[in-house]
C-alpha positions in Angstrom: 90.1 101.8 54.3 88.2 104.4 56.4 88.1 107.8 54.7 88.3 111.2 56.2 84.6 111.7 55.8 83.9 108.9 58.3 85.3 111.1 61.1 83.1 113.6 63.0 85.4 116.4 64.0 87.5 117.8 61.1 90.3 120.0 62.4 91.6 122.7 60.1 95.4 122.9 59.8 95.7 126.6 59.1 98.9 128.7 58.6 99.6 128.8 62.4 99.7 125.0 62.5 102.2 124.8 59.6 104.2 127.7 61.1 104.6 125.7 64.3 105.5 122.6 62.3 108.1 124.5 60.3 109.8 125.8 63.4 109.9 122.2 64.8 111.3 120.9 61.5 114.1 123.5 61.4 115.4 122.1 64.8 115.8 118.5 63.6 118.2 116.7 61.5 117.4 116.1 57.8 116.4 112.5 58.2 114.0 113.5 61.0 112.6 116.6 59.4 109.5 115.2 57.7 108.4 113.1 60.7 108.9 116.1 63.0 106.7 118.2 60.8 104.0 115.7 60.8 104.1 115.0 64.5 103.8 118.7 65.2 100.7 118.9 62.9 99.3 116.0 65.0 100.0 117.8 68.3 98.4 120.9 67.0 95.3 119.0 66.0 94.9 117.4 69.4 95.4 120.7 71.3 93.0 122.4 69.0 90.3 119.7 69.8 91.0 119.9 73.6 90.7 123.7 73.4 87.3 123.4 71.6 86.2 121.0 74.4 87.2 123.4 77.1 90.1 121.2 78.3 93.2 123.1 79.3 96.4 121.8 77.7 99.8 123.0 76.5 102.5 121.9 74.1 105.1 119.5 75.5 108.8 119.7 75.4 108.8 117.5 72.4 107.6 120.4 70.4 109.4 123.4 71.7 112.6 122.0 73.1 115.4 122.1 70.4 117.5 119.4 72.1 114.7 117.0 72.3 113.7 117.8 68.7 117.1 116.9 67.5 116.9 113.6 69.4 113.7 112.9 67.6 111.7 112.5 70.8 107.9 112.3 70.9 105.4 115.0 70.5 102.9 115.4 73.2 100.2 117.6 74.6 100.4 118.1 78.3 97.3 118.1 80.6 98.0 119.8 84.0 98.4 117.3 86.8 97.1 114.4 84.6 99.9 113.6 82.3 100.9 113.7 78.6 99.0 112.6 75.5 101.4 111.4 72.8 100.2 112.5 69.4 100.8 110.2 66.5 100.3 111.3 62.8 98.7 109.0 60.3 99.1 109.6 56.5 96.4 108.7 54.0 96.5 105.0 53.0 98.4 103.9 56.1 97.1 101.0 58.1 99.6 101.2 60.9 100.7 103.9 63.4 104.4 104.4 64.1 105.3 104.8 67.7 108.9 105.6 68.9 110.2 103.2 71.6 111.2 106.3 73.6 107.6 107.1 74.3 106.3 103.6 75.3 106.1 104.7 78.9 105.2 107.8 80.9 102.3 108.8 78.8 98.6 109.2 79.9 97.5 107.9 76.4 98.4 107.7 72.7 96.2 109.6 70.2 96.2 108.7 66.5 95.6 111.7 64.2 94.7 111.2 60.6 96.1 113.8 58.1 94.7 114.4 54.7 96.9 114.4 51.6 97.1 118.2 51.4 97.9 118.5 55.1 95.1 121.0 55.4 92.7 118.9 57.7 93.1 116.4 60.5 90.8 114.0 62.3 91.4 112.2 65.6 90.9 108.6 64.9 91.1 107.3 68.6 93.4 106.5 71.4 95.1 103.7 73.3 96.2 103.8 76.9 99.3 101.7 76.4 101.6 100.9 73.5 104.6 98.6 73.4 105.4 98.1 69.7 106.8 100.4 67.0 103.9 99.7 64.6 100.3 99.5 65.9 97.4 98.7 63.6 95.3 101.7 63.0 92.2 99.6 63.7 93.1 99.3 67.3 92.9 103.0 67.8 89.4 103.1 66.0 88.2 100.8 68.9 88.4 103.8 71.3 86.5 106.7 69.7 86.7 110.4 70.1 83.8 110.3 72.6 85.7 107.5 74.4 88.7 109.8 74.7 86.6 112.5 76.4 85.2 110.0 78.9 88.7 108.7 79.6 89.9 112.1 80.3 87.0 113.0 82.5 87.6 109.8 84.5 91.2 110.6 84.9 90.3 114.1 86.2 87.8 112.6 88.7 90.5 110.2 89.9 92.9 113.1 90.3 90.3 115.0 92.3 89.7 112.1 94.6 93.4 111.8 95.3 93.7 115.5 96.4 91.7 115.0 99.7 93.2 117.3 102.4 95.7 115.3 104.4 94.0 115.3 107.8 91.4 113.5 109.7 87.8 114.1 108.6 86.0 117.1 110.1 83.5 115.7 112.7 80.4 117.7 112.0 78.4 116.5 115.1 81.0 118.1 117.3 79.7 121.5 116.1 76.6 121.0 118.2 79.0 121.3 121.2 80.7 124.4 119.8 83.8 122.4 119.0 85.4 123.5 115.6 88.7 122.4 114.2 91.1 122.9 111.3 90.5 126.7 110.9 86.7 126.2 110.8 84.6 129.0 112.5 81.2 128.9 114.1 78.9 130.8 111.7 76.3 131.3 114.4 78.7 133.6 116.3 79.8 135.5 113.2 76.8 136.3 111.1 73.8 138.5 111.9 70.3 136.9 112.2 69.5 138.3 108.7 72.7 136.7 107.2 72.0 133.4 109.0 68.5 133.4 107.5 69.9 134.0 104.0 72.3 131.1 104.4 69.9 128.5 105.8 67.3 129.5 108.4 66.8 125.9 109.7 70.4 125.0 110.4 71.2 124.6 114.1 74.9 124.1 113.7 76.9 126.0 111.1 80.5 126.4 110.2 82.7 128.1 107.6 86.3 128.1 106.3 88.0 130.5 103.9 89.9 128.9 101.0 92.5 130.6 98.8 92.2 129.0 95.3 95.5 130.6 94.1 94.2 133.2 91.8 94.3 136.9 92.4 91.3 137.9 94.5 89.9 134.4 94.3 89.1 133.4 97.9 85.9 131.7 98.6 84.0 130.7 101.7 82.9 127.0 102.2 80.1 126.8 104.7 78.3 123.8 106.0 75.2 123.4 108.2 73.3 120.5 109.8 70.0 119.9 111.5 68.9 116.8 113.3 66.0 115.0 111.6 65.6 112.1 114.0 67.8 110.2 116.4 70.3 109.1 113.7 69.7 111.1 110.6 70.6 114.7 109.9 69.9 117.3 107.2 73.2 118.6 105.7 73.8 121.5 103.4 76.9 122.7 101.7 77.5 126.1 100.3 80.2 128.2 98.6 80.0 132.0 98.7 82.3 134.8 97.5 84.4 136.8 100.0 86.7 139.8 100.0 84.1 142.2 98.5 83.3 139.9 95.5 79.6 139.6 94.7 79.7 136.6 92.4 81.7 133.3 92.3 84.2 132.7 89.5 82.3 131.4 86.5 84.3 128.2 86.2 84.3 127.3 89.9 82.9 123.8 90.4 81.5 122.3 93.6 81.5 118.6 93.9 80.3 116.3 96.5 82.0 112.8 96.9 80.7 109.8 98.8 82.8 107.7 101.1 84.1 105.7 98.2 85.3 108.9 96.5 82.6 108.8 93.8 81.0 112.0 92.5 77.3 112.2 93.7 76.6 115.9 93.2 78.3 118.5 91.0 77.6 122.0 89.8 79.4 125.1 88.2 79.0 128.7 89.3 78.6 130.5 86.0 78.9 133.9 87.8 76.2 133.1 90.4 76.1 134.5 93.9 76.6 131.1 95.5 76.4 127.3 95.0 74.5 125.1 97.5 73.7 121.4 97.9 71.4 119.8 100.5 71.1 116.1 101.4 70.6 113.9 104.5 72.9 111.4 106.1 73.3 109.2 109.1 75.7 109.7 112.1 79.1 108.3 111.2 78.6 108.7 107.4 81.5 110.2 105.6 81.6 112.4 102.5 84.0 115.0 100.9 83.6 118.4 99.4 85.8 119.4 96.5 86.1 122.9 95.0 87.7 123.1 91.6 89.0 126.4 89.9 91.0 125.8 86.7 93.8 123.5 87.5 93.5 124.1 91.3 91.3 121.8 93.5 90.8 121.7 97.2 89.0 118.8 99.0 87.9 118.6 102.6 86.7 115.3 104.2 83.8 115.2 106.7 82.0 112.7 108.9 78.5 113.4 110.2 
């Protein structure tokens, strides 16, 4: 049997964890009270870990909805726009994980949480993407480690980002050379002063910008692109994000991501209170790519063709 010391991230179950578990227990019937208490501790542990990893999450209805608690429904942690993680408690000495049939579907993944005998510490054992039996060997969860869980969640997030491409035809950048701009894009060469143009990119011969509202108070940003011919078929392309509305710095958690034609991430950076973010690369006429800006649980993606 694997012991608690084999796990790498001990999670303290302090008084607030037990207070939450007690509240859940009080809303359940006597025969479900113990399991409700343990499930809530498992949920607390998973959310605690996600918080430590900087992954935004919230408690699901299985914890704070009295009706669902009385029905003995599952206990989950919700990840915005991704789905729900079912949290499954495991007591010392147990070699199987109990999974209610009610939660065999509509879950992003199932996370097994080992509790110690005093219920003062928890460890995440591992996860499974699918479950279809009421008892699952604990060893199966161990095959997907804590590190694997982070990789899985990151992959799910990237997939979600790729699916949020703005629903219109790609912006044709080569048309900018003929002063043809579309979808609320503006010609930067007619807006900025020569000094401002030099600050952005002094070699660009075609430049455009668009203002995006990232759904936070005072959190509008400008996405700008420029391109310069290198030869008959290849162009130099740069992508930049800048603050607007009197702001001097970008939000510290703003991410700028470049995706290739297949939707795979090829460049990525985070602002960290910088004045701007900028990427530069070359591409051929007809080549497609997308630019994604992520701020918290909000993401905006624009598609382009050179």
